C-alpha positions in Angstrom: 58.1 173.1 74.0 56.9 174.9 77.2 55.9 171.5 78.5 59.6 170.6 78.5 61.5 173.4 80.2 64.9 172.0 79.4 64.1 172.0 75.7 63.1 175.7 75.9 66.5 176.6 77.5 68.4 174.6 74.8 66.5 176.2 71.9 67.1 179.7 73.4 70.9 179.0 73.7 71.0 177.7 70.1 69.1 180.8 68.7 71.3 183.2 70.6 74.4 181.4 69.3 73.1 181.8 65.7 72.2 185.5 66.4 75.7 186.1 67.6 77.3 184.4 64.7 79.1 187.5 63.4 80.7 187.9 66.8 81.6 184.3 67.5 82.6 183.1 64.0 86.3 183.7 64.6 86.3 182.1 68.0 86.0 178.5 69.1 82.4 179.3 70.3 81.2 179.0 66.8 81.3 175.2 67.2 78.5 175.6 69.6 76.1 176.3 66.8 76.3 172.8 65.2 76.6 171.2 68.6 73.5 172.8 70.0 71.6 172.0 66.8 72.5 168.4 67.4 71.4 168.5 71.0 68.0 170.2 70.1 67.5 167.6 67.3 68.3 164.8 69.8 65.9 166.1 72.4 63.0 166.5 69.9 63.7 163.1 68.4 63.7 161.6 71.9 60.4 163.2 72.7 58.7 161.8 69.6 60.4 158.4 70.0 62.2 158.7 66.7 65.3 156.9 68.0 63.5 154.3 70.0 64.4 150.6 69.4 62.5 147.9 71.3 60.8 150.7 73.4 64.2 152.1 74.5 66.3 155.1 73.5 69.1 154.4 76.0 71.5 153.5 73.2 71.2 157.0 71.6 71.5 158.6 75.1 74.8 156.8 75.5 76.1 158.1 72.2 74.8 161.6 72.8 76.4 161.8 76.3 79.7 160.6 74.8 79.6 163.3 72.1 78.7 165.9 74.7 81.6 164.8 76.9 84.1 165.0 74.0 82.8 168.4 72.9 83.0 170.0 76.3 86.1 168.3 77.5 88.1 169.2 74.5 86.7 172.8 74.5 87.5 173.2 78.2 91.0 171.7 77.9 91.9 174.5 75.5 91.1 177.1 78.2 93.6 175.6 80.5 96.9 177.6 80.6 99.3 175.1 82.0 100.8 172.9 79.2 101.5 170.1 81.7 98.0 170.1 83.1 96.5 170.3 79.6 98.5 167.2 78.6 97.1 165.2 81.6 93.6 166.3 80.8 93.9 165.0 77.3 95.2 161.7 78.7 92.1 161.5 80.9 89.9 162.2 77.9 91.5 159.3 76.0 91.3 157.1 79.0 87.6 157.8 79.5 86.8 156.9 75.8 88.8 153.6 76.2 86.8 152.9 79.4 83.6 153.7 77.6 84.3 151.2 74.8 85.2 148.5 77.4 82.0 149.2 79.4 79.9 149.1 76.2 81.4 145.8 75.0 81.9 143.9 78.2 80.1 145.4 81.2 76.8 147.3 80.9 76.4 146.9 77.2 75.2 149.1 74.3 71.4 148.9 75.0 71.5 149.9 78.7 72.4 153.2 80.2 76.2 153.2 80.7 76.1 154.9 84.1 79.7 154.0 84.9 80.9 155.8 81.8 78.6 158.8 82.5 79.9 159.2 86.1 83.5 159.1 84.8 82.8 161.7 82.2 81.0 164.0 84.5 83.8 163.7 87.0 86.4 164.7 84.4 84.5 167.8 83.3 84.1 168.8 87.0 87.8 168.4 87.5 88.6 170.6 84.4 86.1 173.2 85.7 87.9 173.3 89.1 91.3 173.6 87.4 90.0 176.5 85.3 88.7 178.4 88.3 92.0 177.7 90.2 94.0 179.2 87.3 91.6 182.1 87.0 92.1 183.0 90.7 95.8 182.4 90.9 97.5 183.0 87.5 95.7 185.8 85.9 98.2 188.4 84.6 95.7 191.3 84.6 92.7 192.6 86.4 89.6 190.9 85.0 85.9 191.5 85.3 84.9 187.9 85.5 81.3 188.4 84.7 82.3 189.6 81.3 84.4 186.5 80.5 82.5 184.0 78.2 84.6 181.1 79.6 83.6 182.0 83.2 79.9 181.6 82.4 80.6 178.4 80.4 82.6 176.8 83.3 80.1 178.0 85.9 77.1 176.5 84.0 78.9 173.2 83.3 80.1 172.9 86.9 76.6 173.1 88.4 75.2 171.0 85.6 77.7 168.2 86.0 77.5 168.2 89.8 73.7 167.8 89.7 73.9 165.0 87.1 76.8 163.3 88.8 74.9 163.1 92.1 71.8 161.8 90.3 73.6 159.1 88.4 75.5 158.1 91.5 72.1 156.9 92.9 70.5 155.9 89.6 71.7 152.4 89.4 70.7 151.5 92.9 67.2 153.1 92.5 66.5 151.7 89.0 67.6 148.1 89.7 65.7 148.0 93.0 62.5 149.1 91.3 62.4 152.4 93.1 60.7 154.4 90.3 61.0 157.6 92.2 64.2 158.0 90.1 62.0 159.0 87.1 60.5 161.9 89.0 63.9 162.8 90.4 65.5 162.7 87.0 62.9 165.1 85.6 63.4 167.6 88.4 67.2 167.4 88.3 67.4 167.5 84.5 65.3 170.6 84.3 67.1 172.4 87.1 70.5 171.4 85.6 69.5 172.7 82.1 68.0 175.8 83.7 71.5 176.6 84.9 73.7 175.4 82.0 71.9 176.8 79.0 71.2 180.3 80.4 74.9 180.4 81.4 75.8 179.4 77.8 73.5 182.1 76.5 75.2 184.7 78.6 78.5 183.4 77.5 77.6 184.0 73.8 76.3 187.5 74.6 79.6 188.3 76.4 81.6 187.9 73.2 82.1 191.1 71.3 83.8 191.8 68.0 86.4 193.9 69.8 87.5 190.7 71.7 88.1 188.9 68.4 90.3 191.5 66.8 
C-alpha cells in the first residue's frame, strides 16, 4: 500500500469514517462509508488487474468516475442554501449524465477513457464548490469557525482535487493521441498529489463532526 500513496490516503479516510460511525450515523456523511469502501475496492482491483478486459481497465474507470461524480455532486448540492441555485445544479447533474450516455454511445465509446465526460463532471463539481464558498462568505447568519466545519474541508479538498484533475485531463487527449507518454508520469504525480489533498481533507471533515452537532 505504501508503494501507492493515493491508496494509503483513501484507506485512512475510510477507516476514520468507520471509526467515527457513532458520530456521523445521523448525518449525510455516513454515506461516505460505503462510498469509500467502493473506492478502495476499485483501486485494489485495478492494481491487481481484476477488472481488466483486453488489457484495459478504462471501462471500469469510466463507471467509477461517473459514480464518484454523482455521489459528490448530489452531496454538495444539498449544502447549497439557495433553492433556485440548487435547482439549476440538479439540472446540470442530469444534463451531464445525459451527455455521458451520448458520449459513451456515439463519440468516445465505452472502452476508451471518456475524457469529455470527465472534464464536464469535474467542471460541475468545481462550480458547486465555488458556489458553496460564495454562500459561506456572503450569507452566513452567524459567526463561524470555518476550520471546524466538515463541509468546509470537504469542499476545500474537492476543489483542489478537481482543479488538478481537470487541468490534467484537459491535456490528456492531446498527449495520449500524439504518443507523448509523459502523460503517464504526469498522471501518477498529479493523481497522488490530488489524493494527498482530498482524502486528508475528508479525514479532517469526519473528525470535525461531533455528537453535539447532530442533536
